[in-house]
OpenMM code with the backbone's topology and positions (N, CA, C; nanometers):
from openmm import Vec3, app, unit

residues = "MET PRO LYS ALA LEU CYS LEU THR SER LEU ALA VAL ALA VAL VAL ILE VAL LEU LEU PHE LEU THR ASP LEU ILE MET GLY PHE ALA GLY MET THR ALA SER SER PRO LEU ARG GLY ALA SER MET LEU MET ASP VAL ALA PHE VAL VAL ILE GLY ILE ALA ILE ALA VAL MET SER TRP THR THR TYR ARG GLU GLN GLY".split()
positions = [
    Vec3(0.0654, -0.0934, -0.0105),
    Vec3(0.0115, -0.0208, -0.0296),
    Vec3(0.1053, 0.1369, -0.0158),
    Vec3(0.1992, 0.1245, 0.0870),
    Vec3(0.2605, 0.2529, 0.0889),
    Vec3(0.3511, 0.2905, -0.0651),
    Vec3(0.3646, 0.1973, -0.1446),
    Vec3(0.4300, 0.2120, -0.2587),
    Vec3(0.3183, 0.2786, -0.3620),
    Vec3(0.2017, 0.2217, -0.3402),
    Vec3(0.1063, 0.2826, -0.4346),
    Vec3(0.0834, 0.4199, -0.3725),
    Vec3(0.0844, 0.4660, -0.2879),
    Vec3(0.0671, 0.6061, -0.2284),
    Vec3(0.2078, 0.7089, -0.2764),
    Vec3(0.3012, 0.6221, -0.2708),
    Vec3(0.4102, 0.7306, -0.3458),
    Vec3(0.3824, 0.7454, -0.4738),
    Vec3(0.3563, 0.6258, -0.5655),
    Vec3(0.2846, 0.6421, -0.7138),
    Vec3(0.1989, 0.7456, -0.7389),
    Vec3(0.1242, 0.7307, -0.6256),
    Vec3(0.0216, 0.8172, -0.6542),
    Vec3(0.0701, 0.9405, -0.6404),
    Vec3(0.1220, 0.9932, -0.5282),
    Vec3(0.1403, 1.1259, -0.5159),
    Vec3(0.2975, 1.1463, -0.6267),
    Vec3(0.3288, 1.0837, -0.6800),
    Vec3(0.4276, 1.1293, -0.8121),
    Vec3(0.3604, 1.1626, -0.9181),
    Vec3(0.2752, 1.0977, -0.9227),
    Vec3(0.1350, 1.1097, -1.0769),
    Vec3(0.0966, 1.2378, -1.0411),
    Vec3(0.0425, 1.2881, -0.9265),
    Vec3(-0.0224, 1.3949, -0.8982),
    Vec3(0.0561, 1.5362, -0.8995),
    Vec3(0.1969, 1.5235, -0.8525),
    Vec3(0.3012, 1.5832, -0.8781),
    Vec3(0.3422, 1.5913, -1.0139),
    Vec3(0.3635, 1.5279, -1.0772),
    Vec3(0.3506, 1.5675, -1.2557),
    Vec3(0.2573, 1.6145, -1.3020),
    Vec3(0.1402, 1.5920, -1.2842),
    Vec3(0.0030, 1.6701, -1.3093),
    Vec3(-0.0079, 1.7973, -1.2697),
    Vec3(0.0417, 1.8177, -1.1412),
    Vec3(0.0391, 1.9999, -1.1026),
    Vec3(0.1126, 2.0413, -1.1833),
    Vec3(0.2819, 2.0045, -1.1972),
    Vec3(0.3945, 2.0683, -1.2591),
    Vec3(0.3774, 2.0925, -1.4092),
    Vec3(0.2722, 2.0019, -1.4770),
    Vec3(0.3011, 2.0179, -1.6190),
    Vec3(0.1608, 2.1105, -1.6444),
    Vec3(0.0748, 2.1189, -1.5237),
    Vec3(-0.0423, 2.2215, -1.5442),
    Vec3(0.0470, 2.3463, -1.5381),
    Vec3(0.0819, 2.4025, -1.4228),
    Vec3(0.1472, 2.5470, -1.4151),
    Vec3(0.2590, 2.5363, -1.5030),
    Vec3(0.3277, 2.4717, -1.5617),
    Vec3(0.4403, 2.4873, -1.6262),
    Vec3(0.4000, 2.5171, -1.7592),
    Vec3(0.2670, 2.4429, -1.8051),
    Vec3(0.2049, 2.4972, -1.9044),
    Vec3(0.1412, 2.6590, -1.9104),
    Vec3(0.0876, 2.6846, -1.8088),
    Vec3(0.0548, 2.8341, -1.7901),
    Vec3(0.1329, 2.9303, -1.7662),
    Vec3(0.2453, 2.9080, -1.7427),
    Vec3(0.3783, 2.9562, -1.7406),
    Vec3(0.3959, 3.0067, -1.8787),
    Vec3(0.4419, 2.8888, -1.9281),
    Vec3(0.4785, 2.9391, -2.0836),
    Vec3(0.4096, 2.9645, -2.1631),
    Vec3(0.2766, 2.9540, -2.1596),
    Vec3(0.1834, 3.0180, -2.2630),
    Vec3(0.1705, 3.1573, -2.2057),
    Vec3(0.1838, 3.1983, -2.0846),
    Vec3(0.1832, 3.3442, -2.0241),
    Vec3(0.2821, 3.4078, -2.0752),
    Vec3(0.4323, 3.3518, -2.0856),
    Vec3(0.5303, 3.4170, -2.1537),
    Vec3(0.5267, 3.4388, -2.2874),
    Vec3(0.4457, 3.3576, -2.3839),
    Vec3(0.4336, 3.3505, -2.5267),
    Vec3(0.3154, 3.4376, -2.5470),
    Vec3(0.2377, 3.4869, -2.4537),
    Vec3(0.1377, 3.6159, -2.4895),
    Vec3(-0.0004, 3.5383, -2.5655),
    Vec3(-0.0085, 3.4242, -2.4901),
    Vec3(-0.1190, 3.3377, -2.5105),
    Vec3(-0.1966, 3.2903, -2.4157),
    Vec3(-0.1970, 3.4113, -2.3067),
    Vec3(-0.3079, 3.4129, -2.1801),
    Vec3(-0.4645, 3.3622, -2.2119),
    Vec3(-0.4852, 3.3789, -2.3254),
    Vec3(-0.6545, 3.3543, -2.3816),
    Vec3(-0.6597, 3.2226, -2.3475),
    Vec3(-0.5607, 3.1499, -2.4098),
    Vec3(-0.5756, 2.9665, -2.4416),
    Vec3(-0.4663, 2.9191, -2.3048),
    Vec3(-0.4397, 2.9608, -2.2383),
    Vec3(-0.3555, 2.8969, -2.1386),
    Vec3(-0.4622, 2.8239, -2.0159),
    Vec3(-0.4193, 2.7323, -1.9591),
    Vec3(-0.5374, 2.6435, -1.8723),
    Vec3(-0.5748, 2.7329, -1.7784),
    Vec3(-0.4919, 2.8210, -1.6983),
    Vec3(-0.5435, 2.8976, -1.5686),
    Vec3(-0.5722, 3.0607, -1.6195),
    Vec3(-0.5538, 3.0670, -1.7511),
    Vec3(-0.5609, 3.2101, -1.7874),
    Vec3(-0.4453, 3.3062, -1.7502),
    Vec3(-0.3342, 3.2486, -1.7238),
    Vec3(-0.2126, 3.3024, -1.6706),
    Vec3(-0.2659, 3.3900, -1.5565),
    Vec3(-0.3118, 3.3520, -1.4443),
    Vec3(-0.3677, 3.4547, -1.3267),
    Vec3(-0.2690, 3.4830, -1.2640),
    Vec3(-0.1282, 3.4109, -1.2230),
    Vec3(-0.0320, 3.4782, -1.1706),
    Vec3(0.0899, 3.4170, -1.1948),
    Vec3(0.1847, 3.4799, -1.2127),
    Vec3(0.3409, 3.4179, -1.2714),
    Vec3(0.4054, 3.3686, -1.1436),
    Vec3(0.3742, 3.4583, -1.0477),
    Vec3(0.4468, 3.4069, -0.8936),
    Vec3(0.3626, 3.2693, -0.8808),
    Vec3(0.2533, 3.2628, -0.8701),
    Vec3(0.1896, 3.1526, -0.8096),
    Vec3(0.1988, 3.0287, -0.8978),
    Vec3(0.2511, 3.0330, -1.0456),
    Vec3(0.2942, 2.9250, -1.1442),
    Vec3(0.4300, 2.8884, -1.0984),
    Vec3(0.5085, 3.0014, -1.0958),
    Vec3(0.6171, 2.9539, -1.0523),
    Vec3(0.6377, 2.8579, -0.9266),
    Vec3(0.5769, 2.9191, -0.8127),
    Vec3(0.5748, 2.8552, -0.6702),
    Vec3(0.5236, 2.7067, -0.6997),
    Vec3(0.4336, 2.7003, -0.7729),
    Vec3(0.3629, 2.5523, -0.7671),
    Vec3(0.4529, 2.4380, -0.8752),
    Vec3(0.5335, 2.5035, -0.9483),
    Vec3(0.5823, 2.4241, -1.0225),
    Vec3(0.7202, 2.3657, -0.9317),
    Vec3(0.7846, 2.4667, -0.8647),
    Vec3(0.8922, 2.4441, -0.7751),
    Vec3(0.8438, 2.3426, -0.6512),
    Vec3(0.7321, 2.3453, -0.6038),
    Vec3(0.6388, 2.2935, -0.4818),
    Vec3(0.6022, 2.1272, -0.5650),
    Vec3(0.5748, 2.1420, -0.6775),
    Vec3(0.5416, 2.0174, -0.7377),
    Vec3(0.6995, 1.9322, -0.7755),
    Vec3(0.7764, 2.0218, -0.8083),
    Vec3(0.9142, 1.9231, -0.8162),
    Vec3(0.9443, 1.8773, -0.7058),
    Vec3(0.9488, 1.9594, -0.6072),
    Vec3(1.0046, 1.9033, -0.4747),
    Vec3(0.9120, 1.7747, -0.4155),
    Vec3(0.8013, 1.8093, -0.4173),
    Vec3(0.6835, 1.6638, -0.4156),
    Vec3(0.7102, 1.5329, -0.4961),
    Vec3(0.7542, 1.5813, -0.6035),
    Vec3(0.7735, 1.4451, -0.7023),
    Vec3(0.9217, 1.3935, -0.6533),
    Vec3(1.0030, 1.4814, -0.6114),
    Vec3(1.1425, 1.4156, -0.5672),
    Vec3(1.1124, 1.3452, -0.4664),
    Vec3(1.0753, 1.3946, -0.3574),
    Vec3(1.0303, 1.3160, -0.2399),
    Vec3(0.9675, 1.2077, -0.2654),
    Vec3(0.8368, 1.2138, -0.3238),
    Vec3(0.7667, 1.0768, -0.3515),
    Vec3(0.8884, 0.9655, -0.4025),
    Vec3(0.9677, 1.0018, -0.5209),
    Vec3(1.0245, 0.8941, -0.5552),
    Vec3(1.1834, 0.8668, -0.4781),
    Vec3(1.1843, 0.9209, -0.4193),
    Vec3(1.3032, 0.9202, -0.3305),
    Vec3(1.2385, 0.7992, -0.2083),
    Vec3(1.1250, 0.8563, -0.1648),
    Vec3(1.0709, 0.7384, -0.0665),
    Vec3(1.0034, 0.6287, -0.1355),
    Vec3(0.9807, 0.6115, -0.2759),
    Vec3(0.9829, 0.5098, -0.3294),
    Vec3(1.1022, 0.4062, -0.3577),
    Vec3(1.1886, 0.4961, -0.3823),
    Vec3(1.3365, 0.3768, -0.3907),
    Vec3(1.3833, 0.3375, -0.2318),
    Vec3(1.3202, 0.4081, -0.1418),
    Vec3(1.3989, 0.3366, -0.0026),
    Vec3(1.2764, 0.2191, 0.0384),
    Vec3(1.1476, 0.1838, -0.0067),
    Vec3(1.0736, 0.1106, 0.0278),
    Vec3(1.0943, -0.0063, -0.0369),
    Vec3(1.2224, -0.0284, -0.1568),
    Vec3(1.2948, -0.1428, -0.1844),
    Vec3(1.1551, -0.2467, -0.2085),
] * unit.nanometer
topology = app.Topology()
chain = topology.addChain("A")
for resn in residues:
    res = topology.addResidue(resn, chain)
    for name in ("N", "CA", "C"):
        topology.addAtom(name, app.Element.getBySymbol(name[0]), res)
């Protein structure tokens, strides 16, 4: 069961990173009308990308430790 939770949190973290990274890139490209979150806040996008990467790293590390 713990391995399944690690993989689930890893998958959620990847989805969060992709969503906010897409919003950030489309905001820089000037396509805010078609971005997923309409380019609400670049600071929020950067923060969620960094936090999502941190959660993904922690999930992967924990998964590997469970052997």
